[in-house]
C-alpha positions, 0 to 999 in steps of 0.5 A: 900708177898701175904696173905693166909686165913687159914681154921679157917675162919668163912666166915663172909664176912668181907674181900672180899668187903675190898680188893681193888684188888678183890683178895679175893673170896669164895673158896670151904669151906673158902675165898681164896686170889689169890696171883697174885692179892694180894699186901697186899694193897701196893699202896692202904693203909698202911696195909692190910685191910682184916687183919684189918677187920678179926674178928678171925685173920685167915689171915697170910703171905703166905710163898709160895708167898714171895715178897719184897715191891718193887715187891708188888709195881710193881704188884700194878702198873701192876694191876691198871695201875698207880704208887703208891703214 
């Protein structure tokens, strides 16, 4: 499942540089996560780094983009060109 940043985001700039897939960009008002690039850090880390660094906990699972762990691993391989460890 991809993640989503809600409108309580304070644009602190903590999440964007932490995303290994470059899925996070500045939107019109708050940061946004591209669901096509978000793997919840599967293949990179044990948990999503954006969630770990967010000071106000405004990053949640995106109910419109539900994906299994296997689907996230396949997406990781497609994005990076390598298999997850």
